[in-house]
C-alpha positions as a Markdown table, in Angstrom:
| # | Residue | x | y | z |
|---|---|---|---|---|
| 1 | Unk | -8.1 | 3.8 | 85.4 |
| 2 | Unk | -5.6 | 1.4 | 83.8 |
| 3 | Unk | -7.3 | 1.9 | 80.4 |
| 4 | Unk | -6.9 | 5.7 | 80.6 |
| 5 | Unk | -3.3 | 5.4 | 81.6 |
| 6 | Unk | -2.6 | 3.0 | 78.7 |
| 7 | Unk | -4.4 | 5.3 | 76.3 |
| 8 | Unk | -2.4 | 8.3 | 77.6 |
| 9 | Unk | 0.9 | 6.5 | 77.1 |
| 10 | Unk | -0.1 | 5.3 | 73.6 |
| 11 | Unk | -1.1 | 8.9 | 72.7 |
| 12 | Unk | 2.1 | 10.4 | 74.0 |
| 13 | Unk | 4.2 | 7.7 | 72.3 |
| 14 | Unk | 2.4 | 8.2 | 68.9 |
| 15 | Unk | 2.7 | 12.0 | 69.1 |
| 16 | Unk | 6.4 | 11.7 | 69.7 |
| 17 | Unk | 6.7 | 9.2 | 66.8 |
| 18 | Unk | 4.8 | 11.6 | 64.5 |
| 19 | Unk | 7.2 | 14.4 | 65.3 |
| 20 | Unk | 10.2 | 12.3 | 64.4 |
| 21 | Unk | 11.7 | 12.8 | 61.0 |
| 22 | Unk | 11.8 | 10.1 | 58.4 |
| 23 | Unk | 15.5 | 9.4 | 57.5 |
| 24 | Unk | 16.5 | 10.1 | 53.9 |
| 25 | Unk | 16.4 | 7.0 | 51.6 |
| 26 | Unk | 18.2 | 8.1 | 48.4 |
| 27 | Unk | 15.6 | 6.1 | 46.5 |
| 28 | Unk | 15.0 | 6.5 | 42.8 |
| 29 | Unk | 11.8 | 8.4 | 42.0 |
| 30 | Unk | 9.6 | 9.8 | 39.3 |
| 31 | Unk | 7.8 | 13.2 | 39.0 |
| 32 | Unk | 5.1 | 13.9 | 36.5 |
| 33 | Unk | 4.4 | 17.4 | 35.2 |
| 34 | Unk | 1.0 | 18.9 | 36.2 |
| 35 | Unk | -0.3 | 18.5 | 32.6 |
| 36 | Unk | 0.9 | 14.9 | 32.6 |
| 37 | Unk | 2.9 | 15.4 | 29.3 |
| 38 | Unk | 6.3 | 14.8 | 30.8 |
| 39 | Unk | 7.9 | 12.7 | 33.4 |
| 40 | Unk | 11.2 | 13.2 | 35.2 |
| 41 | Unk | 13.1 | 10.2 | 36.5 |
| 42 | Unk | 15.9 | 10.2 | 39.1 |
| 43 | Unk | 17.9 | 7.0 | 38.8 |
| 44 | Unk | 21.2 | 5.6 | 40.1 |
| 45 | Unk | 23.9 | 6.4 | 37.7 |
| 46 | Unk | 26.8 | 4.8 | 39.4 |
| 47 | Unk | 27.1 | 3.0 | 42.8 |
| 48 | Unk | 30.8 | 3.8 | 42.7 |
| 49 | Unk | 31.7 | 0.5 | 44.4 |
| 50 | Unk | 29.9 | 1.7 | 47.6 |
| 51 | Unk | 27.1 | 0.1 | 49.5 |
| 52 | Unk | 25.8 | 3.3 | 51.2 |
| 53 | Unk | 23.3 | 5.1 | 48.9 |
| 54 | Unk | 24.4 | 8.6 | 49.9 |
| 55 | Unk | 27.7 | 7.8 | 48.2 |
| 56 | Unk | 26.1 | 6.9 | 44.9 |
| 57 | Unk | 25.8 | 9.2 | 41.9 |
| 58 | Unk | 22.4 | 9.9 | 40.4 |
| 59 | Unk | 21.0 | 11.1 | 37.1 |
| 60 | Unk | 17.9 | 13.3 | 36.3 |
| 61 | Unk | 16.3 | 12.5 | 33.0 |
| 62 | Unk | 13.1 | 14.0 | 31.5 |
| 63 | Unk | 11.0 | 12.1 | 29.0 |
| 64 | Unk | 7.8 | 12.7 | 27.0 |
| 65 | Unk | 5.1 | 10.7 | 28.7 |
| 66 | Unk | 4.6 | 7.4 | 26.8 |
| 67 | Unk | 8.0 | 7.7 | 25.1 |
| 68 | Unk | 10.3 | 6.8 | 27.9 |
| 69 | Unk | 13.0 | 5.1 | 25.9 |
| 70 | Unk | 14.9 | 8.2 | 24.9 |
| 71 | Unk | 15.2 | 11.2 | 27.3 |
| 72 | Unk | 14.6 | 14.7 | 26.1 |
| 73 | Unk | 17.4 | 15.8 | 28.5 |
| 74 | Unk | 19.5 | 14.3 | 31.2 |
| 75 | Unk | 22.1 | 15.5 | 33.7 |
| 76 | Unk | 23.9 | 14.6 | 37.0 |
| 77 | Unk | 21.6 | 15.0 | 40.0 |
| 78 | Unk | 22.6 | 16.0 | 43.5 |
| 79 | Unk | 20.2 | 13.8 | 45.5 |
| 80 | Unk | 19.4 | 15.0 | 49.0 |
| 81 | Unk | 18.0 | 11.7 | 50.0 |
| 82 | Unk | 14.4 | 12.8 | 49.8 |
| 83 | Unk | 12.2 | 11.9 | 46.8 |
| 84 | Unk | 10.2 | 14.5 | 45.0 |
| 85 | Unk | 10.4 | 17.6 | 43.0 |
| 86 | Unk | 8.5 | 19.7 | 40.4 |
| 87 | Unk | 8.5 | 19.4 | 36.7 |
| 88 | Unk | 7.3 | 22.2 | 34.4 |
| 89 | Unk | 4.5 | 21.6 | 31.9 |
| 90 | Unk | 6.9 | 22.1 | 29.0 |
| 91 | Unk | 9.4 | 19.6 | 30.4 |
| 92 | Unk | 12.3 | 22.1 | 30.3 |
| 93 | Unk | 12.5 | 22.9 | 34.1 |
| 94 | Unk | 12.8 | 20.6 | 37.1 |
| 95 | Unk | 13.0 | 22.0 | 40.6 |
| 96 | Unk | 13.8 | 20.6 | 44.0 |
| 97 | Unk | 12.4 | 22.6 | 46.9 |
| 98 | Unk | 13.5 | 21.0 | 50.1 |
| 99 | Unk | 11.0 | 20.5 | 53.0 |
| 100 | Unk | 13.5 | 21.4 | 55.6 |
| 101 | Unk | 14.6 | 25.0 | 56.1 |
| 102 | Unk | 18.3 | 25.9 | 56.4 |
| 103 | Unk | 20.0 | 29.3 | 56.1 |
| 104 | Unk | 22.8 | 27.4 | 54.3 |
| 105 | Unk | 23.2 | 25.3 | 52.2 |
| 106 | Unk | 20.8 | 25.7 | 49.4 |
| 107 | Unk | 17.2 | 24.5 | 49.8 |
| 108 | Unk | 16.0 | 25.1 | 46.3 |
| 109 | Unk | 17.6 | 24.0 | 43.0 |
| 110 | Unk | 16.5 | 24.7 | 39.5 |
| 111 | Unk | 17.5 | 22.6 | 36.5 |
| 112 | Unk | 16.9 | 23.7 | 32.9 |
| 113 | Unk | 17.3 | 21.3 | 30.0 |
| 114 | Unk | 20.2 | 19.3 | 31.4 |
| 115 | Unk | 21.9 | 21.8 | 33.6 |
| 116 | Unk | 21.7 | 22.9 | 37.2 |
| 117 | Unk | 21.2 | 26.6 | 36.6 |
| 118 | Unk | 20.6 | 28.1 | 40.0 |
| 119 | Unk | 20.4 | 27.2 | 43.7 |
| 120 | Unk | 19.0 | 29.3 | 46.5 |
| 121 | Unk | 19.8 | 29.1 | 50.2 |
| 122 | Unk | 17.0 | 29.5 | 52.7 |
| 123 | Unk | 18.3 | 32.8 | 53.9 |
| 124 | Unk | 17.6 | 34.3 | 50.4 |
| 125 | Unk | 13.8 | 33.9 | 51.1 |
| 126 | Unk | 13.7 | 36.4 | 54.0 |
| 127 | Unk | 11.3 | 34.3 | 56.0 |
| 128 | Unk | 9.9 | 35.1 | 59.4 |
| 129 | Unk | 11.8 | 32.4 | 61.2 |
| 130 | Unk | 9.5 | 32.5 | 64.2 |
| 131 | Unk | 6.8 | 30.9 | 62.0 |
| 132 | Unk | 8.9 | 27.9 | 60.9 |
| 133 | Unk | 7.4 | 24.6 | 62.1 |
| 134 | Unk | 9.8 | 22.6 | 64.2 |
| 135 | Unk | 10.0 | 18.8 | 64.0 |
| 136 | Unk | 12.1 | 16.4 | 66.0 |
| 137 | Unk | 15.3 | 17.6 | 64.2 |
| 138 | Unk | 14.4 | 20.1 | 61.5 |
| 139 | Unk | 12.3 | 23.2 | 60.6 |
| 140 | Unk | 9.7 | 23.1 | 57.9 |
| 141 | Unk | 9.1 | 26.2 | 55.7 |
| 142 | Unk | 6.5 | 25.3 | 53.1 |
| 143 | Unk | 3.0 | 26.6 | 53.4 |
| 144 | Unk | 0.5 | 24.3 | 55.2 |
| 145 | Unk | -2.1 | 24.8 | 52.5 |
| 146 | Unk | -0.2 | 25.1 | 49.2 |
| 147 | Unk | 2.9 | 23.4 | 47.8 |
| 148 | Unk | 5.4 | 24.9 | 45.3 |
| 149 | Unk | 4.5 | 24.7 | 41.7 |
| 150 | Unk | 5.4 | 26.0 | 38.3 |
| 151 | Unk | 3.4 | 28.9 | 36.8 |
| 152 | Unk | 3.5 | 27.7 | 33.2 |
| 153 | Unk | 7.0 | 28.3 | 31.8 |
| 154 | Unk | 7.3 | 31.7 | 33.5 |
| 155 | Unk | 8.1 | 31.1 | 37.2 |
| 156 | Unk | 8.5 | 28.7 | 40.1 |
| 157 | Unk | 6.1 | 29.7 | 42.8 |
| 158 | Unk | 6.9 | 28.8 | 46.4 |
| 159 | Unk | 4.3 | 29.5 | 49.2 |
| 160 | Unk | 5.9 | 29.6 | 52.6 |
| 161 | Unk | 4.7 | 28.9 | 56.1 |
| 162 | Unk | 4.9 | 32.6 | 57.1 |
| 163 | Unk | 2.2 | 33.6 | 54.5 |
| 164 | Unk | 4.5 | 34.8 | 51.8 |
| 165 | Unk | 4.6 | 33.6 | 48.2 |
| 166 | Unk | 7.9 | 33.8 | 46.4 |
| 167 | Unk | 8.4 | 33.7 | 42.6 |
| 168 | Unk | 11.6 | 32.7 | 40.9 |
| 169 | Unk | 11.5 | 34.0 | 37.3 |
| 170 | Unk | 12.7 | 31.1 | 35.1 |
| 171 | Unk | 14.4 | 33.5 | 32.6 |
| 172 | Unk | 16.2 | 36.0 | 34.8 |
| 173 | Unk | 16.3 | 33.6 | 37.8 |
| 174 | Unk | 15.4 | 36.6 | 40.1 |
| 175 | Unk | 13.7 | 35.6 | 43.4 |
| 176 | Unk | 11.0 | 38.1 | 44.4 |
| 177 | Unk | 8.2 | 38.0 | 47.0 |
| 178 | Unk | 4.8 | 38.0 | 45.2 |
| 179 | Unk | 2.6 | 38.6 | 48.3 |
| 180 | Unk | 2.5 | 38.3 | 52.0 |
| 181 | Unk | 3.9 | 39.8 | 55.1 |
């Protein structure tokens, strides 16, 4: 009986732990393009005399793989504290698609050759909010089976948890549902 009680307590504790969100780290990170020809690096640009990482400024730089001495392009980077992103196969576009859903502020940011060119707030995706997966403190909106990706140099494709797939055209920057609902 005691063994079952202990196992039940351990199970409930671990389930609660798994639902808790990992706090942001503001770590430096790298992202490689799907074709492995380019790598994006997010690095600390200036600590600005502060000890808290969320006060630091960061830079986003893109390099050809194997030639990481001189960036193809670089720009200031608004770090959300979470590592990760997506780099297009031509090295021209970098996108951040946040895991956590918010109506506001922006959840998705697209950079092109050294400039932040467009940001999209969660409400612009017209999601069925009843399908969002709740964690201890946030709501997740990505698909369970697919992650965002670039469709060549044409679009950023974002599958969502409610079964929709959105495309952001990289030239016009129009956001359109591709399928779903």
